[in-house]
N, CA, C and O atoms as a GROMACS GRO file, in nm:
protein
  620
    1MET      N    1  -3.212   3.101   2.876
    1MET     CA    2  -3.102   3.034   2.918
    1MET      C    3  -3.062   3.045   3.060
    1MET      O    4  -2.969   3.112   3.105
    2ASP      N    5  -3.142   2.972   3.122
    2ASP     CA    6  -3.090   2.964   3.270
    2ASP      C    7  -3.021   2.829   3.292
    2ASP      O    8  -2.987   2.798   3.406
    3GLY      N    9  -2.999   2.752   3.196
    3GLY     CA   10  -2.917   2.646   3.235
    3GLY      C   11  -2.952   2.531   3.292
    3GLY      O   12  -2.872   2.440   3.315
    4GLY      N   13  -3.105   2.526   3.326
    4GLY     CA   14  -3.158   2.423   3.386
    4GLY      C   15  -3.203   2.326   3.310
    4GLY      O   16  -3.228   2.217   3.360
    5ASP      N   17  -3.221   2.350   3.176
    5ASP     CA   18  -3.272   2.248   3.077
    5ASP      C   19  -3.186   2.168   3.024
    5ASP      O   20  -3.214   2.056   2.984
    6GLU      N   21  -3.070   2.221   3.018
    6GLU     CA   22  -2.941   2.163   2.954
    6GLU      C   23  -2.901   2.025   3.024
    6GLU      O   24  -2.901   2.005   3.146
    7VAL      N   25  -2.868   1.934   2.925
    7VAL     CA   26  -2.822   1.803   2.972
    7VAL      C   27  -2.668   1.815   2.920
    7VAL      O   28  -2.649   1.868   2.810
    8THR      N   29  -2.561   1.768   2.994
    8THR     CA   30  -2.429   1.723   2.940
    8THR      C   31  -2.388   1.593   2.976
    8THR      O   32  -2.417   1.539   3.083
    9ALA      N   33  -2.310   1.538   2.874
    9ALA     CA   34  -2.273   1.411   2.925
    9ALA      C   35  -2.152   1.425   2.986
    9ALA      O   36  -2.069   1.508   2.946
   10ALA      N   37  -2.129   1.335   3.098
   10ALA     CA   38  -2.011   1.325   3.177
   10ALA      C   39  -1.883   1.271   3.110
   10ALA      O   40  -1.875   1.152   3.079
   11PRO      N   41  -1.783   1.360   3.087
   11PRO     CA   42  -1.650   1.316   2.993
   11PRO      C   43  -1.621   1.168   3.055
   11PRO      O   44  -1.640   1.119   3.166
   12ALA      N   45  -1.566   1.120   2.932
   12ALA     CA   46  -1.541   0.959   2.967
   12ALA      C   47  -1.390   0.992   3.025
   12ALA      O   48  -1.308   1.076   2.988
   13GLY      N   49  -1.383   0.876   3.148
   13GLY     CA   50  -1.255   0.901   3.205
   13GLY      C   51  -1.152   0.813   3.112
   13GLY      O   52  -1.181   0.745   3.014
   14PRO      N   53  -1.026   0.833   3.170
   14PRO     CA   54  -0.916   0.753   3.105
   14PRO      C   55  -0.916   0.611   3.142
   14PRO      O   56  -0.959   0.572   3.250
   15PRO      N   57  -0.870   0.539   3.056
   15PRO     CA   58  -0.863   0.373   3.091
   15PRO      C   59  -0.780   0.347   3.219
   15PRO      O   60  -0.685   0.419   3.249
   16GLN      N   61  -0.816   0.246   3.288
   16GLN     CA   62  -0.744   0.224   3.396
   16GLN      C   63  -0.584   0.190   3.380
   16GLN      O   64  -0.548   0.113   3.292
   17PRO      N   65  -0.495   0.248   3.467
   17PRO     CA   66  -0.356   0.218   3.435
   17PRO      C   67  -0.312   0.076   3.466
   17PRO      O   68  -0.363   0.017   3.561
   18LEU      N   69  -0.226   0.024   3.398
   18LEU     CA   70  -0.169  -0.102   3.428
   18LEU      C   71  -0.106  -0.125   3.547
   18LEU      O   72  -0.028  -0.034   3.574
   19ASP      N   73  -0.111  -0.203   3.619
   19ASP     CA   74  -0.051  -0.229   3.741
   19ASP      C   75   0.092  -0.299   3.706
   19ASP      O   76   0.080  -0.418   3.676
   20TRP      N   77   0.225  -0.248   3.705
   20TRP     CA   78   0.326  -0.252   3.657
   20TRP      C   79   0.406  -0.332   3.773
   20TRP      O   80   0.412  -0.278   3.883
   21LYS      N   81   0.459  -0.443   3.757
   21LYS     CA   82   0.548  -0.520   3.854
   21LYS      C   83   0.676  -0.566   3.799
   21LYS      O   84   0.691  -0.658   3.718
   22PHE      N   85   0.767  -0.493   3.851
   22PHE     CA   86   0.908  -0.512   3.785
   22PHE      C   87   0.963  -0.657   3.816
   22PHE      O   88   0.950  -0.702   3.930
   23SER      N   89   1.021  -0.726   3.719
   23SER     CA   90   1.053  -0.860   3.703
   23SER      C   91   1.157  -0.894   3.623
   23SER      O   92   1.138  -0.838   3.514
   24GLN      N   93   1.276  -0.969   3.620
   24GLN     CA   94   1.356  -0.981   3.542
   24GLN      C   95   1.336  -1.159   3.509
   24GLN      O   96   1.412  -1.208   3.426
   25VAL      N   97   1.258  -1.226   3.559
   25VAL     CA   98   1.224  -1.368   3.531
   25VAL      C   99   1.111  -1.386   3.496
   25VAL      O  100   1.041  -1.288   3.518
   26PHE      N  101   1.054  -1.480   3.445
   26PHE     CA  102   0.949  -1.523   3.399
   26PHE      C  103   0.854  -1.599   3.552
   26PHE      O  104   0.922  -1.657   3.637
   27GLY      N  105   0.736  -1.592   3.564
   27GLY     CA  106   0.636  -1.663   3.655
   27GLY      C  107   0.634  -1.563   3.786
   27GLY      O  108   0.698  -1.458   3.791
   28GLU      N  109   0.556  -1.609   3.883
   28GLU     CA  110   0.519  -1.564   4.002
   28GLU      C  111   0.634  -1.613   4.101
   28GLU      O  112   0.661  -1.733   4.098
   29ARG      N  113   0.698  -1.538   4.182
   29ARG     CA  114   0.794  -1.554   4.297
   29ARG      C  115   0.751  -1.536   4.430
   29ARG      O  116   0.670  -1.445   4.440
   30THR      N  117   0.777  -1.591   4.532
   30THR     CA  118   0.752  -1.544   4.674
   30THR      C  119   0.871  -1.462   4.705
   30THR      O  120   0.972  -1.459   4.634
   31ALA      N  121   0.852  -1.391   4.820
   31ALA     CA  122   0.940  -1.294   4.850
   31ALA      C  123   1.079  -1.360   4.888
   31ALA      O  124   1.188  -1.307   4.868
   32GLU      N  125   1.053  -1.503   4.955
   32GLU     CA  126   1.176  -1.572   5.008
   32GLU      C  127   1.265  -1.642   4.895
   32GLU      O  128   1.387  -1.660   4.902
   33GLU      N  129   1.183  -1.676   4.791
   33GLU     CA  130   1.219  -1.743   4.696
   33GLU      C  131   1.333  -1.674   4.604
   33GLU      O  132   1.320  -1.562   4.554
   34GLU      N  133   1.455  -1.764   4.589
   34GLU     CA  134   1.554  -1.682   4.534
   34GLU      C  135   1.582  -1.709   4.379
   34GLU      O  136   1.584  -1.819   4.323
   35VAL      N  137   1.598  -1.602   4.331
   35VAL     CA  138   1.599  -1.623   4.168
   35VAL      C  139   1.755  -1.665   4.124
   35VAL      O  140   1.860  -1.613   4.162
   36GLN      N  141   1.737  -1.770   4.037
   36GLN     CA  142   1.861  -1.835   3.970
   36GLN      C  143   1.926  -1.747   3.877
   36GLN      O  144   1.857  -1.676   3.806
   37GLU      N  145   2.039  -1.743   3.870
   37GLU     CA  146   2.103  -1.644   3.766
   37GLU      C  147   2.078  -1.673   3.633
   37GLU      O  148   2.075  -1.581   3.552
   38VAL      N  149   2.055  -1.813   3.590
   38VAL     CA  150   2.027  -1.848   3.435
   38VAL      C  151   1.900  -1.794   3.413
   38VAL      O  152   1.875  -1.766   3.295
   39ASP      N  153   1.797  -1.768   3.513
   39ASP     CA  154   1.665  -1.745   3.467
   39ASP      C  155   1.647  -1.591   3.441
   39ASP      O  156   1.541  -1.553   3.392
   40ILE      N  157   1.740  -1.507   3.471
   40ILE     CA  158   1.735  -1.374   3.466
   40ILE      C  159   1.729  -1.334   3.294
   40ILE      O  160   1.816  -1.365   3.212
   41ILE      N  161   1.630  -1.275   3.272
   41ILE     CA  162   1.602  -1.214   3.107
   41ILE      C  163   1.713  -1.133   3.095
   41ILE      O  164   1.751  -1.060   3.186
   42SER      N  165   1.775  -1.143   2.971
   42SER     CA  166   1.886  -1.074   2.929
   42SER      C  167   1.872  -0.997   2.796
   42SER      O  168   1.962  -0.919   2.764
   43ALA      N  169   1.767  -1.016   2.720
   43ALA     CA  170   1.742  -0.977   2.595
   43ALA      C  171   1.583  -0.973   2.558
   43ALA      O  172   1.512  -1.064   2.600
   44ILE      N  173   1.535  -0.882   2.490
   44ILE     CA  174   1.385  -0.883   2.463
   44ILE      C  175   1.374  -0.798   2.334
   44ILE      O  176   1.430  -0.689   2.322
   45GLU      N  177   1.284  -0.865   2.223
   45GLU     CA  178   1.270  -0.796   2.094
   45GLU      C  179   1.129  -0.848   2.064
   45GLU      O  180   1.090  -0.965   2.070
   46PHE      N  181   1.055  -0.728   2.025
   46PHE     CA  182   0.923  -0.740   1.914
   46PHE      C  183   0.962  -0.745   1.779
   46PHE      O  184   1.055  -0.677   1.734
   47ASP      N  185   0.885  -0.833   1.706
   47ASP     CA  186   0.900  -0.846   1.566
   47ASP      C  187   0.850  -0.709   1.503
   47ASP      O  188   0.799  -0.635   1.587
   48ARG      N  189   0.852  -0.663   1.384
   48ARG     CA  190   0.825  -0.540   1.330
   48ARG      C  191   0.685  -0.532   1.324
   48ARG      O  192   0.650  -0.417   1.293
   49THR      N  193   0.588  -0.611   1.342
   49THR     CA  194   0.435  -0.602   1.341
   49THR      C  195   0.383  -0.576   1.482
   49THR      O  196   0.280  -0.512   1.506
   50GLY      N  197   0.472  -0.638   1.586
   50GLY     CA  198   0.442  -0.624   1.729
   50GLY      C  199   0.358  -0.748   1.772
   50GLY      O  200   0.324  -0.757   1.890
   51ASP      N  201   0.324  -0.841   1.685
   51ASP     CA  202   0.246  -0.970   1.721
   51ASP      C  203   0.346  -1.075   1.772
   51ASP      O  204   0.293  -1.181   1.808
   52HIS      N  205   0.468  -1.069   1.782
   52HIS     CA  206   0.560  -1.169   1.819
   52HIS      C  207   0.642  -1.121   1.920
   52HIS      O  208   0.696  -1.014   1.893
   53LEU      N  209   0.672  -1.175   2.045
   53LEU     CA  210   0.791  -1.125   2.112
   53LEU      C  211   0.875  -1.223   2.156
   53LEU      O  212   0.830  -1.330   2.196
   54ALA      N  213   1.013  -1.195   2.152
   54ALA     CA  214   1.118  -1.299   2.167
   54ALA      C  215   1.195  -1.249   2.299
   54ALA      O  216   1.225  -1.130   2.308
   55THR      N  217   1.227  -1.339   2.397
   55THR     CA  218   1.300  -1.304   2.507
   55THR      C  219   1.435  -1.404   2.509
   55THR      O  220   1.432  -1.515   2.456
   56GLY      N  221   1.545  -1.357   2.571
   56GLY     CA  222   1.644  -1.438   2.579
   56GLY      C  223   1.705  -1.435   2.733
   56GLY      O  224   1.706  -1.322   2.781
   57ASP      N  225   1.754  -1.533   2.813
   57ASP     CA  226   1.783  -1.533   2.919
   57ASP      C  227   1.950  -1.569   2.946
   57ASP      O  228   2.020  -1.597   2.848
   58ARG      N  229   1.996  -1.568   3.055
   58ARG     CA  230   2.132  -1.580   3.081
   58ARG      C  231   2.165  -1.733   3.085
   58ARG      O  232   2.280  -1.774   3.103
   59GLY      N  233   2.065  -1.807   3.068
   59GLY     CA  234   2.070  -1.943   3.036
   59GLY      C  235   2.085  -1.994   2.903
   59GLY      O  236   2.111  -2.112   2.875
   60GLY      N  237   2.066  -1.898   2.821
   60GLY     CA  238   2.100  -1.935   2.666
   60GLY      C  239   1.945  -1.964   2.608
   60GLY      O  240   1.933  -1.986   2.487
   61ARG      N  241   1.841  -1.964   2.683
   61ARG     CA  242   1.727  -2.008   2.632
   61ARG      C  243   1.650  -1.885   2.578
   61ARG      O  244   1.655  -1.775   2.635
   62VAL      N  245   1.571  -1.910   2.455
   62VAL     CA  246   1.503  -1.802   2.396
   62VAL      C  247   1.361  -1.846   2.401
   62VAL      O  248   1.329  -1.959   2.365
   63VAL      N  249   1.264  -1.746   2.450
   63VAL     CA  250   1.124  -1.791   2.459
   63VAL      C  251   1.034  -1.700   2.353
   63VAL      O  252   1.073  -1.590   2.313
   64LEU      N  253   0.942  -1.743   2.324
   64LEU     CA  254   0.870  -1.685   2.193
   64LEU      C  255   0.696  -1.666   2.262
   64LEU      O  256   0.630  -1.753   2.318
   65PHE      N  257   0.663  -1.547   2.239
   65PHE     CA  258   0.517  -1.518   2.279
   65PHE      C  259   0.456  -1.475   2.160
   65PHE      O  260   0.527  -1.421   2.076
   66GLU      N  261   0.313  -1.493   2.135
   66GLU     CA  262   0.240  -1.442   2.020
   66GLU      C  263   0.136  -1.367   2.098
   66GLU      O  264   0.085  -1.405   2.204
   67ARG      N  265   0.109  -1.257   2.033
   67ARG     CA  266  -0.004  -1.163   2.097
   67ARG      C  267  -0.141  -1.225   2.073
   67ARG      O  268  -0.164  -1.263   1.958
   68THR      N  269  -0.231  -1.239   2.163
   68THR     CA  270  -0.345  -1.307   2.140
   68THR      C  271  -0.485  -1.218   2.102
   68THR      O  272  -0.591  -1.270   2.067
   69ASP      N  273  -0.462  -1.074   2.118
   69ASP     CA  274  -0.564  -1.016   2.062
   69ASP      C  275  -0.533  -0.934   1.927
   69ASP      O  276  -0.552  -0.815   1.904
   70THR      N  277  -0.488  -1.017   1.859
   70THR     CA  278  -0.450  -0.966   1.714
   70THR      C  279  -0.585  -0.913   1.611
   70THR      O  280  -0.566  -0.830   1.523
   71LYS      N  281  -0.704  -0.965   1.633
   71LYS     CA  282  -0.807  -0.940   1.570
   71LYS      C  283  -0.835  -0.797   1.618
   71LYS      O  284  -0.867  -0.715   1.532
   72ASP      N  285  -0.826  -0.761   1.737
   72ASP     CA  286  -0.914  -0.640   1.806
   72ASP      C  287  -0.795  -0.516   1.770
   72ASP      O  288  -0.834  -0.405   1.805
   73HIS      N  289  -0.703  -0.517   1.727
   73HIS     CA  290  -0.622  -0.378   1.723
   73HIS      C  291  -0.597  -0.376   1.549
   73HIS      O  292  -0.602  -0.468   1.467
   74ALA      N  293  -0.568  -0.224   1.533
   74ALA     CA  294  -0.533  -0.183   1.425
   74ALA      C  295  -0.396  -0.188   1.396
   74ALA      O  296  -0.312  -0.221   1.481
   75SER      N  297  -0.366  -0.156   1.271
   75SER     CA  298  -0.214  -0.173   1.235
   75SER      C  299  -0.125  -0.067   1.310
   75SER      O  300  -0.175   0.037   1.353
   76ARG      N  301  -0.022  -0.091   1.322
   76ARG     CA  302   0.093   0.010   1.405
   76ARG      C  303   0.072   0.149   1.328
   76ARG      O  304   0.062   0.250   1.398
   77ARG      N  305   0.066   0.159   1.210
   77ARG     CA  306   0.086   0.316   1.142
   77ARG      C  307  -0.065   0.355   1.183
   77ARG      O  308  -0.076   0.471   1.223
   78ASP      N  309  -0.186   0.278   1.178
   78ASP     CA  310  -0.292   0.358   1.219
   78ASP      C  311  -0.305   0.389   1.376
   78ASP      O  312  -0.382   0.477   1.415
   79LEU      N  313  -0.237   0.323   1.453
   79LEU     CA  314  -0.250   0.348   1.588
   79LEU      C  315  -0.157   0.447   1.636
   79LEU      O  316  -0.184   0.504   1.741
   80GLU      N  317  -0.027   0.484   1.560
   80GLU     CA  318   0.056   0.578   1.563
   80GLU      C  319  -0.011   0.712   1.531
   80GLU      O  320   0.037   0.814   1.580
   81ARG      N  321  -0.120   0.720   1.452
   81ARG     CA  322  -0.190   0.844   1.383
   81ARG      C  323  -0.294   0.850   1.475
   81ARG      O  324  -0.355   0.955   1.453
   82MET      N  325  -0.344   0.792   1.566
   82MET     CA  326  -0.443   0.800   1.664
   82MET      C  327  -0.403   0.929   1.765
   82MET      O  328  -0.285   0.959   1.785
   83ASP      N  329  -0.502   0.993   1.819
   83ASP     CA  330  -0.461   1.113   1.906
   83ASP      C  331  -0.538   1.076   2.042
   83ASP      O  332  -0.563   1.168   2.120
   84TYR      N  333  -0.569   0.965   2.068
   84TYR     CA  334  -0.646   0.907   2.177
   84TYR      C  335  -0.584   0.768   2.238
   84TYR      O  336  -0.552   0.671   2.169
   85PRO      N  337  -0.577   0.776   2.358
   85PRO     CA  338  -0.524   0.652   2.419
   85PRO      C  339  -0.598   0.554   2.379
   85PRO      O  340  -0.717   0.571   2.351
   86ILE      N  341  -0.524   0.413   2.369
   86ILE     CA  342  -0.578   0.294   2.322
   86ILE      C  343  -0.663   0.231   2.476
   86ILE      O  344  -0.619   0.265   2.585
   87ASN      N  345  -0.750   0.166   2.467
   87ASN     CA  346  -0.838   0.147   2.582
   87ASN      C  347  -0.802   0.017   2.636
   87ASN      O  348  -0.820  -0.006   2.756
   88ARG      N  349  -0.741  -0.088   2.544
   88ARG     CA  350  -0.700  -0.207   2.574
   88ARG      C  351  -0.559  -0.231   2.576
   88ARG      O  352  -0.502  -0.176   2.482
   89HIS      N  353  -0.478  -0.301   2.659
   89HIS     CA  354  -0.361  -0.342   2.656
   89HIS      C  355  -0.336  -0.475   2.584
   89HIS      O  356  -0.420  -0.565   2.590
   90PRO      N  357  -0.228  -0.488   2.520
   90PRO     CA  358  -0.207  -0.611   2.446
   90PRO      C  359  -0.169  -0.720   2.543
   90PRO      O  360  -0.099  -0.713   2.643
   91GLU      N  361  -0.234  -0.826   2.489
   91GLU     CA  362  -0.205  -0.955   2.564
   91GLU      C  363  -0.105  -1.061   2.473
   91GLU      O  364  -0.105  -1.065   2.350
   92PHE      N  365  -0.026  -1.142   2.556
   92PHE     CA  366   0.051  -1.237   2.482
   92PHE      C  367   0.051  -1.372   2.542
   92PHE      O  368   0.028  -1.369   2.662
   93ARG      N  369   0.069  -1.481   2.495
   93ARG     CA  370   0.058  -1.600   2.541
   93ARG      C  371   0.192  -1.682   2.492
   93ARG      O  372   0.245  -1.666   2.382
   94TYR      N  373   0.228  -1.756   2.574
   94TYR     CA  374   0.352  -1.839   2.567
   94TYR      C  375   0.322  -1.933   2.405
   94TYR      O  376   0.216  -1.978   2.363
   95LYS      N  377   0.429  -1.936   2.356
   95LYS     CA  378   0.431  -2.001   2.225
   95LYS      C  379   0.526  -2.113   2.222
   95LYS      O  380   0.476  -2.226   2.219
   96THR      N  381   0.645  -2.103   2.223
   96THR     CA  382   0.751  -2.201   2.276
   96THR      C  383   0.879  -2.150   2.308
   96THR      O  384   0.897  -2.028   2.314
   97GLU      N  385   0.977  -2.236   2.331
   97GLU     CA  386   1.102  -2.188   2.380
   97GLU      C  387   1.186  -2.306   2.351
   97GLU      O  388   1.145  -2.422   2.344
   98PHE      N  389   1.331  -2.256   2.331
   98PHE     CA  390   1.416  -2.336   2.269
   98PHE      C  391   1.575  -2.311   2.338
   98PHE      O  392   1.597  -2.195   2.372
   99GLN      N  393   1.662  -2.391   2.357
   99GLN     CA  394   1.781  -2.369   2.395
   99GLN      C  395   1.866  -2.335   2.281
   99GLN      O  396   1.898  -2.420   2.197
  100SER      N  397   1.913  -2.184   2.274
  100SER     CA  398   2.002  -2.121   2.187
  100SER      C  399   2.151  -2.145   2.173
  100SER      O  400   2.219  -2.183   2.077
  101HIS      N  401   2.180  -2.110   2.304
  101HIS     CA  402   2.314  -2.115   2.328
  101HIS      C  403   2.373  -2.209   2.448
  101HIS      O  404   2.315  -2.212   2.557
  102GLU      N  405   2.464  -2.268   2.430
  102GLU     CA  406   2.533  -2.380   2.549
  102GLU      C  407   2.664  -2.298   2.598
  102GLU      O  408   2.710  -2.211   2.523
  103PRO      N  409   2.713  -2.321   2.698
  103PRO     CA  410   2.828  -2.250   2.752
  103PRO      C  411   2.945  -2.328   2.686
  103PRO      O  412   2.939  -2.447   2.655
  104GLU      N  413   3.047  -2.248   2.669
  104GLU     CA  414   3.171  -2.290   2.548
  104GLU      C  415   3.288  -2.242   2.623
  104GLU      O  416   3.290  -2.156   2.710
  105PHE      N  417   3.385  -2.312   2.575
  105PHE     CA  418   3.530  -2.261   2.626
  105PHE      C  419   3.611  -2.218   2.514
  105PHE      O  420   3.622  -2.295   2.419
  106ASP      N  421   3.669  -2.104   2.512
  106ASP     CA  422   3.738  -2.061   2.412
  106ASP      C  423   3.913  -2.087   2.445
  106ASP      O  424   3.982  -2.021   2.522
  107TYR      N  425   3.949  -2.186   2.372
  107TYR     CA  426   4.068  -2.233   2.403
  107TYR      C  427   4.184  -2.128   2.377
  107TYR      O  428   4.274  -2.104   2.457
  108LEU      N  429   4.169  -2.073   2.262
  108LEU     CA  430   4.288  -1.957   2.203
  108LEU      C  431   4.296  -1.858   2.313
  108LEU      O  432   4.410  -1.824   2.344
  109LYS      N  433   4.193  -1.805   2.380
  109LYS     CA  434   4.181  -1.700   2.484
  109LYS      C  435   4.182  -1.732   2.638
  109LYS      O  436   4.190  -1.654   2.732
  110SER      N  437   4.170  -1.879   2.636
  110SER     CA  438   4.150  -1.931   2.750
  110SER      C  439   4.056  -1.883   2.849
  110SER      O  440   4.090  -1.860   2.965
  111LEU      N  441   3.939  -1.867   2.807
  111LEU     CA  442   3.832  -1.822   2.893
  111LEU      C  443   3.701  -1.897   2.870
  111LEU      O  444   3.688  -1.975   2.775
  112GLU      N  445   3.609  -1.875   2.954
  112GLU     CA  446   3.481  -1.945   2.919
  112GLU      C  447   3.383  -1.872   2.882
  112GLU      O  448   3.341  -1.780   2.952
  113ILE      N  449   3.334  -1.903   2.766
  113ILE     CA  450   3.198  -1.824   2.693
  113ILE      C  451   3.080  -1.841   2.778
  113ILE      O  452   3.059  -1.961   2.796
  114GLU      N  453   3.002  -1.771   2.832
  114GLU     CA  454   2.888  -1.789   2.890
  114GLU      C  455   2.776  -1.793   2.770
  114GLU      O  456   2.781  -1.732   2.664
  115GLU      N  457   2.674  -1.884   2.820
  115GLU     CA  458   2.539  -1.882   2.726
  115GLU      C  459   2.455  -1.778   2.729
  115GLU      O  460   2.356  -1.782   2.656
  116LYS      N  461   2.475  -1.674   2.809
  116LYS     CA  462   2.368  -1.552   2.836
  116LYS      C  463   2.340  -1.506   2.668
  116LYS      O  464   2.435  -1.498   2.590
  117ILE      N  465   2.219  -1.481   2.632
  117ILE     CA  466   2.164  -1.420   2.509
  117ILE      C  467   2.187  -1.265   2.524
  117ILE      O  468   2.109  -1.203   2.597
  118ASN      N  469   2.290  -1.198   2.460
  118ASN     CA  470   2.297  -1.055   2.447
  118ASN      C  471   2.199  -0.989   2.368
  118ASN      O  472   2.148  -0.885   2.410
  119LYS      N  473   2.160  -1.047   2.238
  119LYS     CA  474   2.092  -0.964   2.157
  119LYS      C  475   2.002  -1.064   2.060
  119LYS      O  476   2.058  -1.160   2.006
  120ILE      N  477   1.856  -1.037   2.039
  120ILE     CA  478   1.787  -1.108   1.973
  120ILE      C  479   1.732  -1.006   1.849
  120ILE      O  480   1.698  -0.892   1.876
  121ARG      N  481   1.728  -1.052   1.726
  121ARG     CA  482   1.677  -0.972   1.628
  121ARG      C  483   1.592  -1.068   1.534
  121ARG      O  484   1.639  -1.177   1.502
  122TRP      N  485   1.467  -1.029   1.488
  122TRP     CA  486   1.365  -1.086   1.400
  122TRP      C  487   1.428  -1.074   1.272
  122TRP      O  488   1.492  -0.970   1.259
  123CYS      N  489   1.428  -1.150   1.173
  123CYS     CA  490   1.440  -1.159   1.055
  123CYS      C  491   1.312  -1.161   0.937
  123CYS      O  492   1.198  -1.166   0.984
  124GLN      N  493   1.322  -1.158   0.824
  124GLN     CA  494   1.214  -1.135   0.765
  124GLN      C  495   1.151  -1.265   0.763
  124GLN      O  496   1.218  -1.368   0.756
  125THR      N  497   0.992  -1.264   0.771
  125THR     CA  498   0.908  -1.372   0.766
  125THR      C  499   0.900  -1.422   0.625
  125THR      O  500   0.887  -1.339   0.534
  126ALA      N  501   0.905  -1.541   0.602
  126ALA     CA  502   0.857  -1.614   0.473
  126ALA      C  503   0.785  -1.727   0.486
  126ALA      O  504   0.824  -1.813   0.565
  127ASN      N  505   0.665  -1.745   0.407
  127ASN     CA  506   0.560  -1.868   0.404
  127ASN      C  507   0.522  -1.877   0.548
  127ASN      O  508   0.506  -1.994   0.584
  128GLY      N  509   0.503  -1.777   0.650
  128GLY     CA  510   0.436  -1.813   0.742
  128GLY      C  511   0.511  -1.850   0.888
  128GLY      O  512   0.460  -1.865   0.999
  129VAL      N  513   0.656  -1.859   0.844
  129VAL     CA  514   0.770  -1.919   0.916
  129VAL      C  515   0.845  -1.803   1.006
  129VAL      O  516   0.878  -1.700   0.948
  130LEU      N  517   0.864  -1.813   1.107
  130LEU     CA  518   0.940  -1.690   1.170
  130LEU      C  519   1.067  -1.728   1.209
  130LEU      O  520   1.097  -1.829   1.273
  131PHE      N  521   1.156  -1.625   1.158
  131PHE     CA  522   1.310  -1.654   1.173
  131PHE      C  523   1.357  -1.562   1.287
  131PHE      O  524   1.289  -1.463   1.314
  132LEU      N  525   1.464  -1.587   1.353
  132LEU     CA  526   1.526  -1.488   1.443
  132LEU      C  527   1.683  -1.528   1.455
  132LEU      O  528   1.732  -1.640   1.439
  133LEU      N  529   1.741  -1.421   1.482
  133LEU     CA  530   1.890  -1.436   1.534
  133LEU      C  531   1.918  -1.412   1.688
  133LEU      O  532   1.850  -1.336   1.757
  134SER      N  533   2.016  -1.477   1.730
  134SER     CA  534   2.029  -1.463   1.880
  134SER      C  535   2.175  -1.462   1.897
  134SER      O  536   2.232  -1.552   1.835
  135THR      N  537   2.254  -1.379   1.970
  135THR     CA  538   2.367  -1.398   1.982
  135THR      C  539   2.411  -1.410   2.138
  135THR      O  540   2.331  -1.389   2.229
  136ASN      N  541   2.544  -1.446   2.158
  136ASN     CA  542   2.604  -1.442   2.304
  136ASN      C  543   2.752  -1.368   2.280
  136ASN      O  544   2.759  -1.276   2.199
  137ASP      N  545   2.838  -1.400   2.336
  137ASP     CA  546   2.977  -1.320   2.327
  137ASP      C  547   3.042  -1.380   2.213
  137ASP      O  548   3.120  -1.314   2.145
  138LYS      N  549   3.016  -1.498   2.189
  138LYS     CA  550   3.088  -1.571   2.072
  138LYS      C  551   3.030  -1.619   1.951
  138LYS      O  552   3.100  -1.628   1.851
  139THR      N  553   2.887  -1.656   1.948
  139THR     CA  554   2.846  -1.712   1.823
  139THR      C  555   2.698  -1.621   1.810
  139THR      O  556   2.657  -1.524   1.874
  140ARG      N  557   2.640  -1.698   1.699
  140ARG     CA  558   2.522  -1.644   1.636
  140ARG      C  559   2.462  -1.776   1.623
  140ARG      O  560   2.530  -1.876   1.600
  141SER      N  561   2.314  -1.780   1.641
  141SER     CA  562   2.219  -1.880   1.643
  141SER      C  563   2.108  -1.843   1.554
  141SER      O  564   2.045  -1.740   1.579
  142PHE      N  565   2.082  -1.907   1.465
  142PHE     CA  566   1.972  -1.870   1.364
  142PHE      C  567   1.860  -1.983   1.396
  142PHE      O  568   1.883  -2.104   1.391
  143GLY      N  569   1.718  -1.918   1.433
  143GLY     CA  570   1.625  -1.990   1.492
  143GLY      C  571   1.509  -1.999   1.366
  143GLY      O  572   1.494  -1.917   1.275
  144ARG      N  573   1.443  -2.107   1.387
  144ARG     CA  574   1.313  -2.090   1.296
  144ARG      C  575   1.191  -2.144   1.352
  144ARG      O  576   1.207  -2.245   1.420
  145TYR      N  577   1.066  -2.100   1.339
  145TYR     CA  578   0.962  -2.159   1.392
  145TYR      C  579   0.851  -2.159   1.303
  145TYR      O  580   0.836  -2.070   1.220
  146LYS      N  581   0.757  -2.273   1.319
  146LYS     CA  582   0.665  -2.278   1.212
  146LYS      C  583   0.558  -2.331   1.292
  146LYS      O  584   0.591  -2.408   1.382
  147LYS      N  585   0.422  -2.301   1.274
  147LYS     CA  586   0.322  -2.350   1.347
  147LYS      C  587   0.353  -2.430   1.492
  147LYS      O  588   0.386  -2.357   1.585
  148ARG      N  589   0.345  -2.555   1.513
  148ARG     CA  590   0.370  -2.617   1.645
  148ARG      C  591   0.510  -2.696   1.621
  148ARG      O  592   0.536  -2.787   1.700
  149SER      N  593   0.593  -2.670   1.526
  149SER     CA  594   0.720  -2.745   1.546
  149SER      C  595   0.830  -2.649   1.544
  149SER      O  596   0.832  -2.557   1.463
  150SER      N  597   0.909  -2.664   1.618
  150SER     CA  598   1.015  -2.570   1.632
  150SER      C  599   1.169  -2.646   1.602
  150SER      O  600   1.216  -2.750   1.647
  151ARG      N  601   1.222  -2.548   1.508
  151ARG     CA  602   1.363  -2.613   1.468
  151ARG      C  603   1.457  -2.514   1.502
  151ARG      O  604   1.415  -2.403   1.534
  152ARG      N  605   1.599  -2.541   1.499
  152ARG     CA  606   1.697  -2.447   1.533
  152ARG      C  607   1.805  -2.464   1.437
  152ARG      O  608   1.829  -2.583   1.416
  153PHE      N  609   1.871  -2.392   1.379
  153PHE     CA  610   1.979  -2.385   1.291
  153PHE      C  611   2.086  -2.316   1.360
  153PHE      O  612   2.050  -2.224   1.432
  154LEU      N  613   2.222  -2.343   1.354
  154LEU     CA  614   2.347  -2.284   1.381
  154LEU      C  615   2.412  -2.213   1.279
  154LEU      O  616   2.427  -2.268   1.170
  155LYS      N  617   2.462  -2.075   1.301
  155LYS     CA  618   2.534  -2.045   1.187
  155LYS      C  619   2.690  -2.023   1.245
  155LYS      O  620   2.781  -1.995   1.167
   0.00000   0.00000   0.00000
């Protein structure tokens, strides 16, 4: 046992950390470019599977994203049981966007209701159709998305 004949494998290093950059708006911005108030993200929500992401902004828009590496990842329950880090980070692509809320005026209270999305919630999926609710300070909006056509219903 002189230790000279033994060969040991080098331990595998941890995956490269993500290079996070804080941003409250979509897209690349230069340092001197000013951010418009309506473009600031005000709500974000994943669906229960983690395959879809919805964001809302202060301009009343809802933007949907879909996970592109869905065939490469295990179920959420399996991932939670694993005791080692995941080597790949999820990737999402733009799917669609729609105007969910418009500015309104409340005549009873004499105040303007801004279009800012306060909260987004995914609803139960049926027949491959995605449903979600979005709210501003006064109204709720019920959205539906199926394949390449986007429709919106108000409640």
